[in-house]
ZAVO-478612 format. One record per residue (C-alpha): z, x, y. Coordinates in Angstrom, 2 decimals, padded with zeros to 5 digits. Example, Ala and Ser with C-alpha at 12.3 -4.5 7.8 and 13.67 -1.06 7.14 Angstrom:
2
+---------+---------+---------+
:      c3 :      c1 :      c2 :
+---------+---------+---------+
:  007.80 :  012.30 : -004.50 :
:  007.14 :  013.67 : -001.06 :
+---------+---------+---------+
This chain:
377
+---------+---------+---------+
:      c3 :      c1 :      c2 :
+---------+---------+---------+
: -003.71 :  010.44 : -047.18 :
: -005.00 :  014.00 : -046.15 :
: -001.27 :  015.30 : -046.29 :
:  001.44 :  015.47 : -049.11 :
:  004.25 :  015.70 : -046.76 :
:  003.96 :  012.72 : -044.13 :
:  006.01 :  012.46 : -040.49 :
:  006.44 :  008.87 : -041.30 :
:  006.30 :  006.60 : -044.45 :
:  002.59 :  005.49 : -045.13 :
:  003.19 :  001.91 : -044.13 :
:  004.64 :  002.62 : -041.11 :
:  001.82 :  004.88 : -039.91 :
: -000.64 :  002.09 : -040.78 :
:  001.43 : -000.19 : -038.66 :
:  001.37 :  002.12 : -035.73 :
: -002.49 :  002.30 : -036.05 :
: -002.42 : -001.32 : -035.79 :
: -000.40 : -001.66 : -033.06 :
: -002.04 :  000.87 : -030.80 :
: -005.49 : -000.50 : -031.96 :
: -006.85 :  002.61 : -033.50 :
: -008.86 :  002.81 : -036.70 :
: -007.21 :  004.66 : -039.31 :
: -010.69 :  006.32 : -039.94 :
: -010.45 :  007.75 : -036.61 :
: -006.98 :  008.60 : -036.44 :
: -005.06 :  012.19 : -036.62 :
: -001.17 :  012.16 : -036.52 :
: -000.11 :  015.27 : -034.69 :
:  003.47 :  016.09 : -035.41 :
:  006.00 :  019.29 : -034.44 :
:  004.64 :  018.99 : -030.61 :
:  007.47 :  020.15 : -028.24 :
:  008.55 :  017.34 : -026.12 :
:  007.36 :  019.16 : -022.83 :
:  003.73 :  019.56 : -023.83 :
:  001.36 :  017.70 : -021.65 :
: -001.01 :  015.18 : -023.38 :
: -004.04 :  016.88 : -021.41 :
: -003.08 :  019.92 : -023.48 :
: -002.56 :  018.38 : -026.70 :
: -006.04 :  016.54 : -026.23 :
: -007.56 :  020.13 : -025.21 :
: -006.52 :  021.82 : -028.35 :
: -007.59 :  018.96 : -030.92 :
: -010.89 :  019.07 : -029.31 :
: -011.28 :  022.68 : -030.71 :
: -011.55 :  021.38 : -034.16 :
: -015.36 :  020.13 : -034.30 :
: -014.94 :  017.79 : -036.75 :
: -012.76 :  015.51 : -034.50 :
: -015.17 :  015.41 : -031.64 :
: -013.69 :  013.78 : -028.32 :
: -009.96 :  013.12 : -028.96 :
: -007.52 :  010.99 : -027.12 :
: -003.61 :  010.36 : -027.42 :
: -002.94 :  007.00 : -028.01 :
:  000.74 :  006.48 : -028.65 :
:  003.83 :  008.68 : -029.12 :
:  007.38 :  008.81 : -030.80 :
:  009.88 :  011.06 : -030.40 :
:  012.12 :  013.26 : -032.81 :
:  015.01 :  013.85 : -030.30 :
:  016.71 :  016.17 : -032.94 :
:  013.98 :  018.52 : -033.51 :
:  013.08 :  018.19 : -029.65 :
:  009.54 :  017.47 : -030.77 :
:  006.88 :  014.32 : -030.47 :
:  005.12 :  012.74 : -032.82 :
:  001.35 :  011.71 : -031.47 :
: -000.89 :  009.28 : -032.48 :
: -004.42 :  010.62 : -031.42 :
: -008.04 :  008.78 : -031.68 :
: -011.06 :  010.80 : -032.46 :
: -014.66 :  009.88 : -031.16 :
: -015.94 :  010.42 : -034.91 :
: -014.59 :  009.03 : -038.08 :
: -012.27 :  011.93 : -039.45 :
: -013.42 :  013.91 : -042.67 :
: -010.53 :  015.18 : -044.50 :
: -012.38 :  018.24 : -046.04 :
: -013.70 :  019.42 : -042.34 :
: -010.10 :  019.10 : -041.11 :
: -007.03 :  021.73 : -040.95 :
: -003.77 :  020.59 : -042.46 :
: -002.25 :  022.18 : -039.09 :
: -003.37 :  023.65 : -035.86 :
: -001.86 :  026.54 : -033.76 :
: -001.16 :  026.02 : -029.76 :
: -002.33 :  028.68 : -027.34 :
:  001.16 :  029.43 : -026.47 :
:  002.09 :  031.05 : -029.87 :
:  004.57 :  028.65 : -030.81 :
:  004.85 :  027.10 : -034.42 :
:  001.81 :  025.11 : -035.75 :
:  001.40 :  021.44 : -035.20 :
:  000.90 :  019.74 : -038.44 :
: -002.10 :  017.40 : -038.56 :
: -002.06 :  013.89 : -040.71 :
: -004.91 :  012.02 : -041.67 :
: -005.35 :  008.49 : -042.40 :
: -008.51 :  007.87 : -044.38 :
: -007.58 :  004.27 : -046.20 :
: -010.10 :  001.63 : -044.69 :
: -008.20 : -001.17 : -042.83 :
: -008.37 : -004.34 : -045.03 :
: -010.44 : -007.12 : -043.13 :
: -008.88 : -010.48 : -042.51 :
: -010.41 : -013.34 : -043.85 :
: -012.18 : -016.09 : -041.70 :
: -009.21 : -018.24 : -041.78 :
: -006.94 : -015.72 : -040.64 :
: -009.23 : -015.00 : -037.76 :
: -009.53 : -018.66 : -036.54 :
: -005.52 : -019.01 : -036.93 :
: -005.10 : -015.87 : -035.02 :
: -007.30 : -017.23 : -032.14 :
: -005.65 : -020.35 : -031.93 :
: -002.28 : -018.87 : -031.58 :
: -003.22 : -016.38 : -029.36 :
: -004.76 : -019.17 : -026.79 :
: -001.41 : -020.56 : -027.01 :
:  000.41 : -017.85 : -026.21 :
:  001.93 : -017.69 : -029.88 :
:  001.80 : -015.20 : -032.86 :
:  001.92 : -015.52 : -036.66 :
:  005.74 : -014.66 : -036.70 :
:  006.26 : -017.96 : -034.55 :
:  005.37 : -020.08 : -037.59 :
:  006.58 : -018.22 : -040.51 :
:  010.30 : -020.15 : -040.02 :
:  008.43 : -023.42 : -040.24 :
:  007.03 : -022.71 : -043.71 :
:  009.23 : -022.82 : -046.96 :
:  011.84 : -020.37 : -047.34 :
:  010.40 : -019.47 : -051.10 :
:  007.08 : -018.28 : -050.11 :
:  005.72 : -016.05 : -047.42 :
:  002.73 : -016.55 : -044.93 :
: -000.02 : -014.71 : -047.42 :
:  001.17 : -017.23 : -050.27 :
:  001.16 : -020.46 : -048.18 :
: -001.93 : -022.63 : -048.92 :
: -004.01 : -023.17 : -045.55 :
: -003.01 : -026.81 : -045.24 :
:  000.88 : -026.00 : -045.02 :
: -000.27 : -023.36 : -042.40 :
: -002.11 : -025.86 : -040.44 :
:  000.91 : -028.33 : -040.86 :
:  003.13 : -025.77 : -039.58 :
:  000.82 : -024.82 : -036.63 :
:  000.89 : -028.42 : -035.54 :
:  004.56 : -028.63 : -035.59 :
:  004.86 : -025.61 : -033.75 :
:  002.39 : -026.73 : -030.91 :
:  004.20 : -030.02 : -030.38 :
:  007.39 : -028.06 : -029.75 :
:  006.17 : -025.76 : -027.27 :
:  003.27 : -027.48 : -025.57 :
:  004.95 : -029.33 : -022.38 :
:  004.47 : -033.12 : -021.88 :
:  001.87 : -032.60 : -019.02 :
: -000.03 : -029.79 : -017.48 :
:  002.18 : -027.53 : -015.06 :
:  000.00 : -027.31 : -011.83 :
:  002.84 : -025.42 : -009.96 :
:  000.80 : -022.44 : -009.98 :
: -001.41 : -022.08 : -006.73 :
: -005.09 : -022.54 : -006.91 :
: -007.24 : -019.45 : -006.95 :
: -009.08 : -018.56 : -004.14 :
: -013.04 : -018.81 : -004.19 :
: -015.06 : -015.73 : -005.55 :
: -019.00 : -015.88 : -005.88 :
: -020.09 : -012.39 : -006.46 :
: -022.13 : -012.10 : -003.38 :
: -022.37 : -008.75 : -001.86 :
: -021.13 : -008.39 :  001.05 :
: -018.28 : -010.92 :  000.18 :
: -018.75 : -013.84 :  002.30 :
: -016.12 : -015.25 :  004.85 :
: -013.38 : -017.40 :  003.23 :
: -013.81 : -015.73 : -000.33 :
: -011.85 : -013.23 : -002.14 :
: -013.37 : -009.42 : -003.07 :
: -013.79 : -009.10 : -007.09 :
: -010.57 : -006.86 : -007.19 :
: -008.23 : -009.19 : -005.53 :
: -009.69 : -012.24 : -007.18 :
: -009.11 : -010.47 : -010.69 :
: -005.80 : -009.62 : -009.95 :
: -004.90 : -013.31 : -008.89 :
: -006.66 : -014.82 : -012.32 :
: -005.05 : -012.19 : -014.51 :
: -001.77 : -013.36 : -012.87 :
: -002.34 : -016.98 : -013.41 :
: -003.19 : -016.19 : -017.35 :
: -000.25 : -014.19 : -017.58 :
:  002.47 : -016.63 : -015.99 :
:  001.29 : -020.11 : -015.78 :
:  002.50 : -022.24 : -018.31 :
: -000.43 : -024.16 : -019.27 :
: -002.85 : -024.64 : -022.29 :
: -006.06 : -022.28 : -022.50 :
: -008.31 : -025.45 : -021.43 :
: -006.62 : -025.95 : -018.04 :
: -006.63 : -022.05 : -017.63 :
: -010.62 : -022.10 : -018.26 :
: -010.77 : -025.30 : -015.72 :
: -009.17 : -023.18 : -012.91 :
: -011.01 : -020.25 : -013.42 :
: -014.29 : -022.28 : -013.22 :
: -013.12 : -024.34 : -010.26 :
: -012.66 : -020.90 : -008.28 :
: -016.38 : -019.69 : -008.79 :
: -019.60 : -020.24 : -007.45 :
: -022.95 : -018.93 : -007.19 :
: -023.95 : -015.86 : -009.31 :
: -020.20 : -015.60 : -010.54 :
: -020.39 : -019.45 : -011.66 :
: -023.77 : -018.92 : -013.60 :
: -022.07 : -016.23 : -015.67 :
: -019.42 : -018.49 : -016.55 :
: -021.88 : -021.33 : -017.54 :
: -023.72 : -018.81 : -019.75 :
: -020.51 : -018.10 : -021.44 :
: -019.39 : -021.71 : -022.01 :
: -022.78 : -022.94 : -023.38 :
: -022.62 : -020.11 : -026.19 :
: -018.85 : -021.18 : -026.97 :
: -017.37 : -024.03 : -024.92 :
: -013.74 : -022.82 : -026.47 :
: -014.01 : -019.13 : -025.22 :
: -010.60 : -017.54 : -024.50 :
: -010.31 : -017.53 : -020.63 :
: -009.52 : -013.78 : -020.81 :
: -012.90 : -013.45 : -021.79 :
: -014.01 : -015.18 : -018.36 :
: -012.51 : -012.50 : -016.51 :
: -013.73 : -009.71 : -018.84 :
: -017.26 : -011.11 : -018.12 :
: -017.06 : -011.26 : -014.45 :
: -015.58 : -007.80 : -014.31 :
: -018.37 : -006.33 : -016.36 :
: -021.40 : -008.05 : -014.55 :
: -019.84 : -007.25 : -010.72 :
: -017.29 : -004.54 : -011.38 :
: -017.72 : -001.12 : -011.82 :
: -019.64 :  000.15 : -014.85 :
: -017.49 :  003.13 : -015.23 :
: -016.17 :  003.41 : -018.98 :
: -012.58 :  003.89 : -020.05 :
: -013.37 :  007.67 : -020.32 :
: -015.02 :  007.79 : -017.05 :
: -011.95 :  006.26 : -015.16 :
: -009.80 :  008.36 : -017.26 :
: -011.47 :  011.63 : -015.89 :
: -011.55 :  010.32 : -012.23 :
: -007.81 :  009.81 : -012.60 :
: -007.05 :  013.25 : -013.90 :
: -009.33 :  014.88 : -011.11 :
: -007.44 :  013.08 : -007.85 :
: -005.46 :  015.05 : -005.58 :
: -003.39 :  014.41 : -002.45 :
: -005.34 :  014.45 :  000.78 :
: -004.02 :  016.51 :  003.82 :
: -001.46 :  015.03 :  005.38 :
: -001.57 :  012.04 :  003.12 :
:  002.20 :  010.63 :  002.37 :
:  003.30 :  011.18 : -001.21 :
:  003.72 :  007.39 : -001.53 :
:  000.45 :  006.68 : -000.34 :
: -001.17 :  009.02 : -003.04 :
:  001.45 :  007.26 : -005.77 :
: -000.47 :  003.90 : -004.92 :
: -003.85 :  005.37 : -004.99 :
: -002.80 :  007.08 : -008.19 :
: -001.79 :  003.71 : -009.71 :
: -004.71 :  001.60 : -008.49 :
: -007.24 :  003.92 : -010.54 :
: -004.65 :  004.31 : -013.37 :
: -004.77 :  000.50 : -013.75 :
: -008.38 :  000.46 : -014.18 :
: -008.22 :  003.19 : -016.68 :
: -005.61 :  001.23 : -018.62 :
: -007.62 : -001.77 : -018.71 :
: -010.78 : -000.34 : -019.66 :
: -008.97 :  001.48 : -022.77 :
: -008.99 :  005.12 : -021.03 :
: -005.38 :  005.58 : -021.26 :
: -002.84 :  003.82 : -023.53 :
: -000.54 :  001.61 : -022.27 :
:  002.36 :  003.05 : -023.92 :
:  001.09 :  006.42 : -022.36 :
:  000.99 :  004.92 : -018.63 :
:  004.06 :  006.25 : -017.00 :
:  003.65 :  009.76 : -018.46 :
: -000.03 :  009.95 : -017.42 :
:  001.15 :  008.77 : -013.91 :
:  003.81 :  011.66 : -013.65 :
:  001.57 :  014.37 : -015.05 :
: -001.17 :  013.61 : -012.44 :
:  001.23 :  013.57 : -010.01 :
:  002.56 :  016.71 : -010.60 :
: -001.13 :  018.28 : -010.80 :
: -002.32 :  016.33 : -007.73 :
:  000.65 :  016.24 : -005.30 :
: -000.59 :  019.69 : -003.78 :
:  000.91 :  018.70 : -000.34 :
:  004.42 :  017.57 : -001.33 :
:  005.40 :  020.66 : -003.87 :
:  009.16 :  020.63 : -002.39 :
:  009.31 :  016.82 : -002.55 :
:  008.51 :  017.01 : -006.52 :
:  010.75 :  019.69 : -006.79 :
:  013.73 :  016.97 : -005.54 :
:  012.73 :  014.36 : -007.43 :
:  012.69 :  016.70 : -010.86 :
:  009.77 :  014.80 : -012.04 :
:  008.69 :  017.75 : -014.59 :
:  011.88 :  017.85 : -016.13 :
:  011.94 :  013.91 : -016.77 :
:  008.12 :  013.90 : -018.21 :
:  009.95 :  013.07 : -021.62 :
:  011.30 :  009.88 : -020.09 :
:  008.95 :  009.12 : -017.09 :
:  010.04 :  006.55 : -014.39 :
:  007.95 :  003.71 : -014.38 :
:  005.74 :  002.94 : -011.04 :
:  007.93 :  000.99 : -009.47 :
:  011.14 :  003.30 : -010.02 :
:  008.79 :  006.34 : -008.93 :
:  007.54 :  004.45 : -005.89 :
:  011.04 :  003.66 : -005.03 :
:  012.07 :  007.18 : -005.41 :
:  009.62 :  008.52 : -003.03 :
:  009.93 :  005.86 : -000.36 :
:  013.64 :  006.71 : -000.47 :
:  013.11 :  010.74 : -000.26 :
:  010.51 :  009.84 :  002.55 :
:  012.69 :  007.87 :  004.49 :
:  015.54 :  010.46 :  004.39 :
:  013.22 :  012.98 :  005.75 :
:  012.29 :  010.94 :  008.75 :
:  016.05 :  010.04 :  009.60 :
:  016.80 :  013.70 :  009.30 :
:  013.94 :  014.61 :  011.52 :
:  014.96 :  012.02 :  013.89 :
:  018.61 :  013.20 :  014.33 :
:  017.04 :  016.40 :  014.73 :
:  014.69 :  015.43 :  017.62 :
:  017.64 :  013.63 :  019.37 :
:  020.04 :  016.74 :  019.01 :
:  017.36 :  018.81 :  020.42 :
:  016.39 :  016.41 :  023.47 :
:  020.26 :  016.20 :  024.17 :
:  020.42 :  020.17 :  024.42 :
:  017.17 :  020.15 :  026.47 :
:  018.60 :  017.50 :  028.66 :
:  021.99 :  019.38 :  029.34 :
:  020.56 :  022.76 :  030.04 :
:  017.80 :  021.25 :  032.57 :
:  020.82 :  019.47 :  034.44 :
:  022.97 :  022.22 :  034.39 :
:  020.14 :  024.62 :  035.99 :
:  019.45 :  022.01 :  038.75 :
:  023.14 :  021.73 :  039.47 :
:  023.27 :  025.65 :  039.60 :
:  019.91 :  025.71 :  042.00 :
:  021.41 :  022.96 :  044.07 :
:  024.75 :  024.91 :  044.50 :
:  022.81 :  028.26 :  045.58 :
:  020.87 :  026.29 :  048.21 :
:  023.82 :  024.84 :  049.60 :
:  025.79 :  027.60 :  049.59 :
:  028.54 :  026.68 :  047.80 :
+---------+---------+---------+
């Protein structure tokens, strides 16, 4: 470790990096960051350290007692402890933020462990699921491979249904031809449906691969066939990634992140429509690795505050800035915005009705008065 006093125990820091898919050699842990500090400000400040290069915040942990956050950041360059300062001072003149580096290389898993992990992932399971089936006197690392294989077989026999579940509706056809032919799905819609099938359908990886193959044709089918020739047991998720890489946008996660950060509300655009437009780009940025899933809600809230130039009053009513430390999810935020918009429409309609009634009474009074004058009453 680069610092003697750590914000978290070493093992917890290593686990945090592993869970966030951050190589410890590229990791910087920043502690003492005030809770109301935006992610963009943290990244901008850390990038002033030339040894770090471009920096992205990947995860955060809160310290409610100190009202500060601990942030796990990933640098573009491997971090050299000799060139990294122990702390960094924010532009606002507050107390310095402490920097902790993790320089120990991650231990490479052996070939058996890699194959075992792939098998379990294809069945939607993890190593923790087979530990109860091993002997109580030993742990997973101490077990002989034959014992582990036997435990995996017992687990799969218990969880696999006797027959494939075909209740999930078939995917519509996608060919990759532009413009999209009649009766076929666009790439974006097809990917959403296919991903939903992978996440929700209770069937084996083999059945999921079959359903994907049945839904593609033309250029898209050629891509899938090329992948299957190289590895017939390719995870079905890799099929979707290949289709998106070939027919989708060529923008990287970083490009999508910057595009998301530059989005603004259009003139006369409803705030709820802007929220949905933000979510579309944010989802792509998360999928490409430009935004960590754990920071998705906060990134959405920050960009809404920055880009909703036509809805300042509504944002004040939603108190979104005060809730940045615990931001609402997409559906919760959209529901709040829609409720506020509907209330404004009802208020405006009531005002219009009152004004219309007043004008009607006024006109009728004037007509009555004029009639009486003409009739000499």
